[in-house]
Structure formats: structure tokens, C-alpha cells
C-alpha positions as CSV (number, residue, x, y, z in Angstrom):
1,M,80.0,0.2,106.8
2,D,79.1,-0.4,110.4
3,L,82.7,-2.1,111.0
4,D,84.1,0.9,109.6
5,L,82.4,3.6,111.7
6,E,83.0,0.9,115.2
7,L,86.8,1.3,114.1
8,I,86.6,4.9,113.5
9,R,85.0,5.2,117.2
10,Q,87.6,2.9,118.5
11,K,90.4,5.1,117.2
12,L,88.8,8.4,118.4
13,E,88.5,6.8,122.0
14,A,92.2,5.7,121.8
15,L,93.3,9.4,120.9
16,K,91.0,10.9,123.6
17,S,92.5,8.9,126.2
18,E,96.0,9.5,125.1
19,H,95.3,13.6,125.1
20,R,93.8,13.1,128.6
21,D,97.0,11.5,129.5
22,L,99.2,14.1,127.9
23,D,97.3,16.8,129.5
24,D,98.4,15.2,132.7
25,V,101.8,15.1,132.0
26,I,102.1,18.5,130.7
27,E,100.4,19.9,134.1
28,R,102.8,17.8,135.9
29,L,106.0,18.6,133.9
30,A,105.4,22.4,134.2
31,E,105.1,22.3,138.0
32,Q,108.4,20.7,138.0
33,A,111.3,23.0,138.5
34,P,113.4,23.5,136.1
35,V,110.8,22.8,133.4
36,D,112.3,21.0,130.5
37,Q,110.8,23.6,127.8
38,L,111.9,21.1,124.8
39,R,110.1,18.1,126.1
40,L,107.1,20.4,127.2
41,Q,106.9,21.9,123.7
42,R,107.1,18.7,122.1
43,M,104.3,17.1,124.3
44,K,102.0,20.3,123.7
45,K,102.7,19.8,119.7
46,R,101.7,16.0,120.2
47,K,98.6,17.3,121.8
48,L,97.6,19.6,119.3
49,M,98.0,16.8,116.7
50,L,95.8,14.5,118.4
51,K,93.1,16.9,118.6
52,D,93.5,17.5,114.6
53,Q,93.0,14.1,114.2
54,M,90.1,13.7,116.6
55,A,88.3,16.6,114.5
56,K,88.9,14.6,111.4
57,L,87.5,11.6,113.0
58,E,84.8,13.2,114.6
59,S,83.9,14.6,111.2
60,L,83.7,11.4,109.4
61,L,81.3,10.3,112.0
62,L,78.8,12.8,111.3
63,P,76.5,12.4,108.8
64,D,76.3,14.1,105.5
65,I,73.9,17.1,105.7
66,I,72.4,18.4,102.6
67,A,71.9,22.0,102.7
């Protein structure tokens, strides 16, 4: 069980790192002229996908609360 939680934490950290890296790349790409809109759009879509994956993993780390 602890091993599973540790693997989830490691995956979450890797996703967060990639998300931050994409933030930087998107910012730099948006500043360049001319802007490659297709590439920018793909990166933003990837960033949203990473955010969804992070949310799912974070929910697995939270203990179940009995209401």
C-alpha cells in the first residue's frame, strides 16, 4: 500500500514538473513572432491533459472521508 502511494507521488511530481516546463515553453513561444498557433495550441492541450491527470492522482492520495 505504501509502495503504491509512493509511486503515485512520484508520478504526480513528474507530471507537475512537465506542467511547469510546458508553462515556460508556452510563454516563450507566445513571445516569438510569428507565433506558431498550431504548436501553441497543442502544447496548451497537453498542459490541460496533464492538469487532469494530476487532479486524478491527487484525489487518490486524499483519504476517504465518510460524510
